FISE-196596 format. One line per 4 residues: their letters; for each residue x, y, z of C-alpha. Coordinates in nm, 4 decimals, decimal comma, always signed. Layout:
residues N
A> X:Y:Z | ...
end
This chain:
residues 159
XXXX> +0,0000:+0,0000:+0,0000 | +0,1282:+0,3431:-0,0905 | +0,2296:+0,5783:+0,1871 | +0,0522:+0,8817:+0,0434
XXXX> +0,1585:+1,1395:+0,3042 | +0,5217:+1,0415:+0,2556 | +0,4884:+1,0579:-0,1226 | +0,3316:+1,4029:-0,0950
XXXX> +0,6142:+1,5158:+0,1375 | +0,8836:+1,3847:-0,0971 | +0,7292:+1,5550:-0,3958 | +0,6792:+1,8782:-0,2020
XXXX> +1,0444:+1,8664:-0,0963 | +1,1444:+1,8235:-0,4625 | +0,9266:+2,1207:-0,5544 | +1,0941:+2,3339:-0,2867
XXXX> +1,4391:+2,2293:-0,4096 | +1,3383:+2,3160:-0,7670 | +1,2131:+2,6533:-0,6447 | +1,5415:+2,7190:-0,4633
XXXX> +1,7382:+2,6191:-0,7754 | +1,5254:+2,8529:-0,9848 | +1,5926:+3,1378:-0,7430 | +1,9680:+3,0695:-0,7589
XXXX> +1,9585:+3,0530:-1,1382 | +1,7639:+3,3788:-1,1564 | +2,0209:+3,5483:-0,9316 | +2,3010:+3,4179:-1,1545
XXXX> +2,1097:+3,5317:-1,4626 | +2,0676:+3,8820:-1,3196 | +2,4323:+3,8997:-1,2121 | +2,5467:+3,7887:-1,5563
XXXX> +2,3167:+4,0437:-1,7193 | +2,4941:+4,3087:-1,5111 | +2,8331:+4,1793:-1,6248 | +2,7152:+4,1887:-1,9871
XXXX> +2,5861:+4,5411:-1,9471 | +2,9186:+4,6515:-1,7956 | +3,1128:+4,4865:-2,0798 | +2,8950:+4,6553:-2,3409
XXXX> +2,9424:+4,9879:-2,1644 | +3,3211:+4,9390:-2,1564 | +3,3203:+4,8650:-2,5299 | +3,1069:+5,1729:-2,5983
XXXX> +3,3417:+5,3863:-2,3900 | +3,6428:+5,2523:-2,5832 | +3,4688:+5,3282:-2,9127 | +3,3843:+5,6766:-2,7833
XXXX> +3,7458:+5,7357:-2,6825 | +3,8601:+5,6408:-3,0319 | +3,6005:+5,8661:-3,1944 | +3,6953:+6,1614:-2,9754
XXXX> +4,0656:+6,0910:-3,0423 | +4,0094:+6,1237:-3,4158 | +3,7874:+6,4288:-3,3713 | +4,0615:+6,5945:-3,1688
XXXX> +4,3243:+6,4978:-3,4266 | +4,1117:+6,6313:-3,7120 | +4,0410:+6,9548:-3,5251 | +4,4132:+7,0282:-3,4781
XXXX> +4,4965:+7,3121:-3,7208 | +4,8652:+7,2170:-3,7167 | +4,8074:+6,8587:-3,8289 | +5,1271:+6,7190:-3,9758
XXXX> +5,2250:+6,3843:-4,1187 | +5,4083:+6,2894:-3,7987 | +5,1093:+6,3955:-3,5877 | +4,8846:+6,1930:-3,8162
XXXX> +5,1177:+5,8909:-3,7837 | +5,1082:+5,9271:-3,4043 | +4,7293:+5,9520:-3,4120 | +4,7138:+5,6386:-3,6281
XXXX> +4,9433:+5,4508:-3,3882 | +4,7276:+5,5522:-3,0921 | +4,4196:+5,4554:-3,2930 | +4,5619:+5,1041:-3,3412
XXXX> +4,6106:+5,0776:-2,9641 | +4,2499:+5,1851:-2,9181 | +4,1401:+4,9316:-3,1844 | +4,3094:+4,6553:-2,9838
XXXX> +4,1310:+4,7742:-2,6713 | +3,7993:+4,7795:-2,8583 | +3,8688:+4,4278:-2,9867 | +3,9421:+4,3046:-2,6321
XXXX> +3,6241:+4,4684:-2,5104 | +3,4371:+4,3037:-2,7992 | +3,5709:+3,9636:-2,6946 | +3,4686:+4,0362:-2,3356
XXXX> +3,1188:+4,1285:-2,4565 | +3,0922:+3,8065:-2,6596 | +3,2055:+3,5972:-2,3617 | +2,9668:+3,7783:-2,1271
XXXX> +2,6840:+3,7328:-2,3767 | +2,7574:+3,3593:-2,4011 | +2,7599:+3,3271:-2,0212 | +2,4379:+3,5310:-1,9974
XXXX> +2,2707:+3,3049:-2,2524 | +2,3892:+2,9977:-2,0608 | +2,2446:+3,1431:-1,7407 | +1,9180:+3,2165:-1,9200
XXXX> +1,9023:+2,8572:-2,0473 | +1,9749:+2,7273:-1,6963 | +1,7000:+2,9486:-1,5513 | +1,4559:+2,8247:-1,8168
XXXX> +1,5494:+2,4643:-1,7378 | +1,4889:+2,5402:-1,3702 | +1,1488:+2,6894:-1,4532 | +1,0612:+2,3726:-1,6442
XXXX> +1,1818:+2,1563:-1,3546 | +0,9709:+2,3629:-1,1141 | +0,6648:+2,3231:-1,3376 | +0,7182:+1,9469:-1,3490
XXXX> +0,7726:+1,9298:-0,9716 | +0,4602:+2,1365:-0,9041 | +0,2611:+1,9104:-1,1358 | +0,4014:+1,6096:-0,9535
XXXX> +0,2910:+1,7550:-0,6189 | -0,0579:+1,8186:-0,7540 | -0,0767:+1,4686:-0,9003 | +0,0353:+1,3093:-0,5713
XXXX> -0,2245:+1,5127:-0,3813 | -0,4952:+1,4139:-0,6298 | -0,3979:+1,0460:-0,6134 | -0,3879:+1,0581:-0,2338
XXXX> -0,7328:+1,2156:-0,2267 | -0,8641:+0,9488:-0,4632 | -0,7089:+0,6758:-0,2468 | -0,8708:+0,8244:+0,0662
XXXX> -1,2076:+0,8436:-0,1090 | -1,1721:+0,4831:-0,2238 | -1,0783:+0,3765:+0,1305 | -1,3870:+0,5604:+0,2654
XXXX> -1,6056:+0,3808:+0,0096 | -1,4562:+0,0464:+0,1132 | -1,5127:+0,1278:+0,4795 | -1,8730:+0,2267:+0,4017
XXXX> -1,9190:-0,0984:+0,2077 | -1,7764:-0,3004:+0,5002 | -2,0005:-0,1157:+0,7443 | -2,3008:-0,1775:+0,5226
XXXX> -2,2112:-0,5469:+0,4848 | -2,1674:-0,5778:+0,8622 | -2,5032:-0,4075:+0,9196 | -2,6683:-0,6467:+0,6723
XXXX> -2,5019:-0,9462:+0,8431 | -2,6188:-0,8181:+1,1821 | -2,9746:-0,7656:+1,0549 | -2,9750:-1,1153:+0,9040
XXXX> -2,8432:-1,2638:+1,2297 | -3,1156:-1,0830:+1,4309 | -3,3815:-1,1974:+1,1915 | -3,2526:-1,5557:+1,2128
XXXX> -3,2396:-1,5340:+1,5917 | -3,5980:-1,4035:+1,6112 | -3,7181:-1,6712:+1,3751 | -3,5397:-1,9406:+1,5754
XXX> -3,7136:-1,8185:+1,8938 | -4,0524:-1,8336:+1,7272 | -4,0050:-2,1837:+1,6032
end
């Protein structure tokens, strides 16, 4: 015979664990979204620095070939920085997507666990109702047996 209260407890415990895992995954997802946002901001700042560098170089009225060569050299350094920031953004985006997938998997696990809890509760309720029907049937059968025994006893006294 199934121990319904224990089954319900086990499934409820699994649901709580799934809920805790979902909360942890959501926190990780939010933290990674912050990291991604910071990486994108750093890349935008690096691109802005490069743009302002060239604006300043172009605005210099005494622009010479050597000054232009120096500006180009500094621009290459800024390009490398932008490339590094781009790599950091791509890595942060990949980690953010992984966290999002993990959070979605946790949501699915929580849905399954909650459905399992509901199913266990429904099955337990059905089992209790069936047990009540059996008890009612036994009580009714006992009452019929008792009535038959009384009737037989009364008939035996009359005879």
